[in-house]
N, CA, C and O atoms as CSV, one atom per row, in Angstrom:
chain,resi,resn,atom,element,x,y,z
A,1,UNK,N,N,0.842,-1.180,0.000
A,1,UNK,CA,C,0.000,0.000,0.000
A,1,UNK,C,C,0.883,1.237,0.000
A,1,UNK,O,O,1.994,1.227,0.530
A,2,UNK,N,N,0.380,2.281,-0.591
A,2,UNK,CA,C,1.120,3.538,-0.658
A,2,UNK,C,C,0.681,4.471,0.463
A,2,UNK,O,O,-0.510,4.617,0.738
A,3,UNK,N,N,1.666,5.102,1.106
A,3,UNK,CA,C,1.393,6.039,2.186
A,3,UNK,C,C,0.518,7.184,1.683
A,3,UNK,O,O,0.759,7.737,0.610
A,4,UNK,N,N,-0.499,7.531,2.468
A,4,UNK,CA,C,-1.376,8.646,2.127
A,4,UNK,C,C,-2.573,8.276,1.272
A,4,UNK,O,O,-3.465,9.103,1.085
A,5,UNK,N,N,-2.619,7.051,0.743
A,5,UNK,CA,C,-3.759,6.625,-0.059
A,5,UNK,C,C,-4.768,5.904,0.814
A,5,UNK,O,O,-4.407,5.274,1.808
A,6,UNK,N,N,-6.029,5.999,0.439
A,6,UNK,CA,C,-7.108,5.320,1.150
A,6,UNK,C,C,-7.510,4.099,0.334
A,6,UNK,O,O,-7.720,4.194,-0.875
A,7,UNK,N,N,-7.614,2.968,0.990
A,7,UNK,CA,C,-7.947,1.717,0.323
A,7,UNK,C,C,-9.234,1.145,0.906
A,7,UNK,O,O,-9.487,1.253,2.106
A,8,UNK,N,N,-10.036,0.543,0.051
A,8,UNK,CA,C,-11.231,-0.154,0.509
A,8,UNK,C,C,-10.829,-1.595,0.805
A,8,UNK,O,O,-10.273,-2.283,-0.051
A,9,UNK,N,N,-11.114,-2.038,2.014
A,9,UNK,CA,C,-10.804,-3.404,2.415
A,9,UNK,C,C,-12.074,-4.092,2.881
A,9,UNK,O,O,-12.900,-3.505,3.579
A,10,UNK,N,N,-12.212,-5.331,2.487
A,10,UNK,CA,C,-13.291,-6.169,2.993
A,10,UNK,C,C,-12.608,-7.332,3.692
A,10,UNK,O,O,-11.962,-8.162,3.053
A,11,UNK,N,N,-12.754,-7.384,4.998
A,11,UNK,CA,C,-12.098,-8.406,5.801
A,11,UNK,C,C,-13.106,-9.432,6.266
A,11,UNK,O,O,-14.208,-9.091,6.695
A,12,UNK,N,N,-12.724,-10.672,6.178
A,12,UNK,CA,C,-13.581,-11.749,6.665
A,12,UNK,C,C,-13.155,-12.092,8.079
A,12,UNK,O,O,-12.001,-12.454,8.307
A,13,UNK,N,N,-14.065,-11.983,9.026
A,13,UNK,CA,C,-13.693,-12.307,10.399
A,13,UNK,C,C,-13.481,-13.801,10.572
A,13,UNK,O,O,-13.986,-14.618,9.802
A,14,UNK,N,N,-12.736,-14.127,11.585
A,14,UNK,CA,C,-12.543,-15.535,11.906
A,14,UNK,C,C,-13.799,-16.049,12.594
A,14,UNK,O,O,-14.565,-15.283,13.179
A,15,UNK,N,N,-13.989,-17.325,12.514
A,15,UNK,CA,C,-15.146,-17.922,13.172
A,15,UNK,C,C,-14.967,-17.853,14.677
A,15,UNK,O,O,-13.990,-18.363,15.224
A,16,UNK,N,N,-15.888,-17.240,15.314
A,16,UNK,CA,C,-15.863,-17.136,16.773
A,16,UNK,C,C,-17.282,-16.914,17.248
A,16,UNK,O,O,-18.183,-16.653,16.450
A,17,UNK,N,N,-17.470,-17.015,18.515
A,17,UNK,CA,C,-18.791,-16.808,19.072
A,17,UNK,C,C,-18.649,-16.219,20.465
A,17,UNK,O,O,-17.851,-16.691,21.275
A,18,UNK,N,N,-19.414,-15.208,20.728
A,18,UNK,CA,C,-19.434,-14.576,22.047
A,18,UNK,C,C,-20.865,-14.297,22.440
A,18,UNK,O,O,-21.718,-14.022,21.596
A,19,UNK,N,N,-21.113,-14.371,23.721
A,19,UNK,CA,C,-22.422,-14.011,24.233
A,19,UNK,C,C,-22.308,-12.630,24.874
A,19,UNK,O,O,-21.461,-12.401,25.737
A,20,UNK,N,N,-23.168,-11.720,24.441
A,20,UNK,CA,C,-23.197,-10.375,24.997
A,20,UNK,C,C,-24.503,-10.201,25.752
A,20,UNK,O,O,-25.580,-10.174,25.157
A,21,UNK,N,N,-24.397,-10.083,27.046
A,21,UNK,CA,C,-25.578,-9.877,27.874
A,21,UNK,C,C,-26.021,-8.419,27.761
A,21,UNK,O,O,-25.236,-7.564,27.352
A,22,UNK,N,N,-27.263,-8.131,28.118
A,22,UNK,CA,C,-27.714,-6.730,28.091
A,22,UNK,C,C,-26.762,-5.837,28.883
A,22,UNK,O,O,-26.369,-6.172,30.001
A,23,UNK,N,N,-26.403,-4.719,28.304
A,23,UNK,CA,C,-25.489,-3.778,28.940
A,23,UNK,C,C,-24.035,-3.991,28.576
A,23,UNK,O,O,-23.202,-3.125,28.842
A,24,UNK,N,N,-23.708,-5.127,27.971
A,24,UNK,CA,C,-22.328,-5.369,27.549
A,24,UNK,C,C,-22.007,-4.519,26.328
A,24,UNK,O,O,-22.910,-4.063,25.628
A,25,UNK,N,N,-20.738,-4.312,26.078
A,25,UNK,CA,C,-20.310,-3.583,24.884
A,25,UNK,C,C,-19.147,-4.329,24.254
A,25,UNK,O,O,-18.564,-5.224,24.865
A,26,UNK,N,N,-18.815,-3.952,23.022
A,26,UNK,CA,C,-17.705,-4.582,22.320
A,26,UNK,C,C,-16.659,-3.528,21.979
A,26,UNK,O,O,-16.954,-2.333,21.946
A,27,UNK,N,N,-15.449,-3.977,21.730
A,27,UNK,CA,C,-14.371,-3.101,21.298
A,27,UNK,C,C,-13.766,-3.714,20.042
A,27,UNK,O,O,-13.568,-4.927,19.976
A,28,UNK,N,N,-13.476,-2.891,19.057
A,28,UNK,CA,C,-12.835,-3.336,17.829
A,28,UNK,C,C,-11.407,-2.814,17.833
A,28,UNK,O,O,-11.176,-1.618,18.009
A,29,UNK,N,N,-10.457,-3.710,17.641
A,29,UNK,CA,C,-9.053,-3.326,17.577
A,29,UNK,C,C,-8.536,-3.553,16.166
A,29,UNK,O,O,-8.788,-4.601,15.571
A,30,UNK,N,N,-7.817,-2.580,15.631
A,30,UNK,CA,C,-7.218,-2.681,14.303
A,30,UNK,C,C,-5.724,-2.856,14.495
A,30,UNK,O,O,-5.075,-2.052,15.164
A,31,UNK,N,N,-5.186,-3.906,13.907
A,31,UNK,CA,C,-3.778,-4.230,14.094
A,31,UNK,C,C,-3.181,-4.724,12.786
A,31,UNK,O,O,-3.891,-5.247,11.928
A,32,UNK,N,N,-1.886,-4.555,12.641
A,32,UNK,CA,C,-1.198,-5.037,11.444
A,32,UNK,C,C,-0.820,-6.505,11.542
A,32,UNK,O,O,-0.503,-7.133,10.532
A,33,UNK,N,N,-0.851,-7.052,12.736
A,33,UNK,CA,C,-0.423,-8.433,12.886
A,33,UNK,C,C,-1.092,-9.069,14.092
A,33,UNK,O,O,-1.774,-8.409,14.876
A,34,UNK,N,N,-0.880,-10.348,14.213
A,34,UNK,CA,C,-1.374,-11.100,15.359
A,34,UNK,C,C,-0.315,-12.145,15.707
A,34,UNK,O,O,-0.617,-13.328,15.866
A,35,UNK,N,N,0.932,-11.683,15.824
A,35,UNK,CA,C,2.045,-12.575,16.144
A,35,UNK,C,C,1.989,-12.933,17.618
A,35,UNK,O,O,1.775,-12.031,18.427
A,36,UNK,N,N,2.160,-14.131,18.010
A,36,UNK,CA,C,2.692,-15.278,17.272
A,36,UNK,C,C,1.631,-16.185,16.651
A,36,UNK,O,O,1.965,-17.226,16.084
A,37,UNK,N,N,0.365,-15.804,16.749
A,37,UNK,CA,C,-0.677,-16.655,16.159
A,37,UNK,C,C,-0.477,-16.812,14.659
A,37,UNK,O,O,-0.683,-17.896,14.112
A,38,UNK,N,N,-0.078,-15.738,13.997
A,38,UNK,CA,C,0.203,-15.770,12.562
A,38,UNK,C,C,1.628,-15.299,12.335
A,38,UNK,O,O,2.228,-14.687,13.219
A,39,UNK,N,N,2.171,-15.577,11.171
A,39,UNK,CA,C,3.525,-15.132,10.850
A,39,UNK,C,C,3.642,-13.633,11.020
A,39,UNK,O,O,2.691,-12.895,10.762
A,40,UNK,N,N,4.813,-13.180,11.456
A,40,UNK,CA,C,5.040,-11.748,11.651
A,40,UNK,C,C,4.985,-11.021,10.319
A,40,UNK,O,O,5.186,-11.618,9.261
A,41,UNK,N,N,4.711,-9.728,10.385
A,41,UNK,CA,C,4.678,-8.870,9.203
A,41,UNK,C,C,5.587,-7.686,9.494
A,41,UNK,O,O,5.281,-6.860,10.353
A,42,UNK,N,N,6.706,-7.602,8.778
A,42,UNK,CA,C,7.677,-6.531,8.999
A,42,UNK,C,C,7.290,-5.227,8.299
A,42,UNK,O,O,7.965,-4.211,8.469
A,43,UNK,N,N,6.213,-5.247,7.516
A,43,UNK,CA,C,5.690,-4.071,6.818
A,43,UNK,C,C,6.668,-3.483,5.815
A,43,UNK,O,O,6.616,-2.288,5.523
A,44,UNK,N,N,7.560,-4.311,5.287
A,44,UNK,CA,C,8.535,-3.830,4.310
A,44,UNK,C,C,8.182,-4.247,2.886
A,44,UNK,O,O,8.685,-3.677,1.918
A,45,UNK,N,N,7.317,-5.239,2.773
A,45,UNK,CA,C,7.016,-5.784,1.445
A,45,UNK,C,C,8.037,-6.826,1.024
A,45,UNK,O,O,7.952,-7.379,-0.072
A,46,UNK,N,N,9.000,-7.092,1.892
A,46,UNK,CA,C,10.059,-8.057,1.571
A,46,UNK,C,C,9.816,-9.396,2.224
A,46,UNK,O,O,8.679,-9.786,2.487
A,47,UNK,N,N,10.904,-10.089,2.480
A,47,UNK,CA,C,10.882,-11.417,3.067
A,47,UNK,C,C,10.739,-11.301,4.584
A,47,UNK,O,O,11.695,-10.931,5.266
A,48,UNK,N,N,9.588,-11.604,5.106
A,48,UNK,CA,C,9.323,-11.458,6.537
A,48,UNK,C,C,10.096,-12.443,7.406
A,48,UNK,O,O,10.215,-12.234,8.613
A,49,UNK,N,N,10.621,-13.507,6.819
A,49,UNK,CA,C,11.285,-14.538,7.610
A,49,UNK,C,C,12.731,-14.197,7.942
A,49,UNK,O,O,13.194,-14.484,9.046
A,50,UNK,N,N,13.453,-13.586,6.998
A,50,UNK,CA,C,14.871,-13.344,7.230
A,50,UNK,C,C,15.193,-11.883,7.542
A,50,UNK,O,O,16.332,-11.579,7.895
A,51,UNK,N,N,14.239,-10.983,7.423
A,51,UNK,CA,C,14.500,-9.579,7.724
A,51,UNK,C,C,14.607,-9.382,9.231
A,51,UNK,O,O,13.941,-10.066,10.008
A,52,UNK,N,N,15.452,-8.438,9.630
A,52,UNK,CA,C,15.638,-8.192,11.054
A,52,UNK,C,C,15.086,-6.840,11.485
A,52,UNK,O,O,14.895,-6.612,12.680
A,53,UNK,N,N,14.827,-5.943,10.550
A,53,UNK,CA,C,14.290,-4.628,10.886
A,53,UNK,C,C,12.956,-4.418,10.186
A,53,UNK,O,O,12.817,-4.634,8.982
A,54,UNK,N,N,11.993,-3.996,10.970
A,54,UNK,CA,C,10.673,-3.745,10.414
A,54,UNK,C,C,10.377,-2.262,10.340
A,54,UNK,O,O,11.150,-1.430,10.816
A,55,UNK,N,N,9.263,-1.953,9.745
A,55,UNK,CA,C,8.779,-0.584,9.630
A,55,UNK,C,C,7.471,-0.498,10.420
A,55,UNK,O,O,6.610,-1.369,10.290
A,56,UNK,N,N,7.322,0.530,11.224
A,56,UNK,CA,C,6.100,0.708,12.003
A,56,UNK,C,C,4.946,1.036,11.059
A,56,UNK,O,O,5.060,1.923,10.213
A,57,UNK,N,N,3.846,0.320,11.208
A,57,UNK,CA,C,2.654,0.579,10.401
A,57,UNK,C,C,1.713,1.480,11.198
A,57,UNK,O,O,1.493,1.263,12.390
A,58,UNK,N,N,1.173,2.471,10.542
A,58,UNK,CA,C,0.206,3.372,11.162
A,58,UNK,C,C,-1.143,3.111,10.500
A,58,UNK,O,O,-1.371,3.508,9.357
A,59,UNK,N,N,-2.035,2.439,11.230
A,59,UNK,CA,C,-3.344,2.085,10.702
A,59,UNK,C,C,-4.344,3.183,11.014
A,59,UNK,O,O,-4.300,3.802,12.078
A,60,UNK,N,N,-5.238,3.413,10.081
A,60,UNK,CA,C,-6.280,4.415,10.290
A,60,UNK,C,C,-7.557,3.925,9.627
A,60,UNK,O,O,-7.542,3.476,8.480
A,61,UNK,N,N,-8.653,4.014,10.351
A,61,UNK,CA,C,-9.956,3.657,9.803
A,61,UNK,C,C,-10.699,4.957,9.519
A,61,UNK,O,O,-10.902,5.774,10.417
A,62,UNK,N,N,-11.097,5.141,8.283
A,62,UNK,CA,C,-11.837,6.336,7.893
A,62,UNK,C,C,-13.326,6.072,8.078
A,62,UNK,O,O,-13.804,4.975,7.789
A,63,UNK,N,N,-14.049,7.059,8.552
A,63,UNK,CA,C,-15.495,6.909,8.744
A,63,UNK,C,C,-16.140,8.270,8.493
A,63,UNK,O,O,-16.437,9.022,9.422
A,64,UNK,N,N,-16.344,8.558,7.223
A,64,UNK,CA,C,-16.936,9.825,6.817
A,64,UNK,C,C,-17.898,9.562,5.662
A,64,UNK,O,O,-18.059,8.422,5.227
A,65,UNK,N,N,-18.521,10.602,5.180
A,65,UNK,CA,C,-19.403,10.453,4.018
A,65,UNK,C,C,-18.616,9.982,2.809
A,65,UNK,O,O,-19.095,9.147,2.041
A,66,UNK,N,N,-17.416,10.509,2.635
A,66,UNK,CA,C,-16.577,10.126,1.491
A,66,UNK,C,C,-16.025,8.712,1.659
A,66,UNK,O,O,-15.931,7.961,0.689
A,67,UNK,N,N,-15.662,8.353,2.881
A,67,UNK,CA,C,-15.096,7.035,3.165
A,67,UNK,C,C,-15.895,6.361,4.286
A,67,UNK,O,O,-15.438,6.308,5.428
A,68,UNK,N,N,-17.076,5.851,3.963
A,68,UNK,CA,C,-17.893,5.225,5.009
A,68,UNK,C,C,-17.300,3.887,5.446
A,68,UNK,O,O,-16.683,3.180,4.649
A,69,UNK,N,N,-17.492,3.558,6.688
A,69,UNK,CA,C,-17.043,2.283,7.242
A,69,UNK,C,C,-18.216,1.615,7.943
A,69,UNK,O,O,-19.158,2.271,8.387
A,70,UNK,N,N,-18.134,0.308,8.028
A,70,UNK,CA,C,-19.169,-0.411,8.754
A,70,UNK,C,C,-18.610,-1.697,9.305
A,70,UNK,O,O,-17.647,-2.251,8.774
A,71,UNK,N,N,-19.208,-2.160,10.352
A,71,UNK,CA,C,-18.892,-3.460,10.923
A,71,UNK,C,C,-20.194,-4.220,11.006
A,71,UNK,O,O,-21.167,-3.737,11.586
A,72,UNK,N,N,-20.218,-5.406,10.431
A,72,UNK,CA,C,-21.417,-6.240,10.466
A,72,UNK,C,C,-21.185,-7.397,11.419
A,72,UNK,O,O,-20.215,-8.144,11.286
A,73,UNK,N,N,-22.063,-7.531,12.357
A,73,UNK,CA,C,-21.984,-8.620,13.316
A,73,UNK,C,C,-23.206,-9.508,13.167
A,73,UNK,O,O,-24.327,-9.059,13.402
A,74,UNK,N,N,-23.010,-10.759,12.780
A,74,UNK,CA,C,-24.159,-11.659,12.677
A,74,UNK,C,C,-24.695,-11.982,14.062
A,74,UNK,O,O,-23.940,-12.090,15.028
A,75,UNK,N,N,-25.995,-12.133,14.139
A,75,UNK,CA,C,-26.653,-12.432,15.404
A,75,UNK,C,C,-27.291,-13.808,15.299
A,75,UNK,O,O,-28.030,-14.099,14.358
A,76,UNK,N,N,-26.996,-14.637,16.268
A,76,UNK,CA,C,-27.574,-15.972,16.349
A,76,UNK,C,C,-28.475,-16.002,17.557
A,76,UNK,O,O,-28.052,-15.675,18.665
A,77,UNK,N,N,-29.702,-16.389,17.350
A,77,UNK,CA,C,-30.657,-16.464,18.458
A,77,UNK,C,C,-30.222,-17.538,19.451
A,77,UNK,O,O,-29.800,-18.626,19.061
A,78,UNK,N,N,-30.330,-17.222,20.716
A,78,UNK,CA,C,-29.916,-18.137,21.779
A,78,UNK,C,C,-30.943,-19.224,21.967
A,78,UNK,O,O,-30.772,-20.094,22.820
């Protein structure tokens, strides 16, 4: 990705299930990686296995009329 550009991403969530009781809330975290669960990402575009120096990724979620965002949560009846 190029710095300063806005990209449309459609992410498929992992299969999971949580019960939210009345009054509970959720938090969404945006991250570049989930190490050690998944292979590390050095954010260089190169070989993530042999590189020793990474680049810090700055993630931003846009939520405006020009760049609308949404999160869809499926609901399963208990």
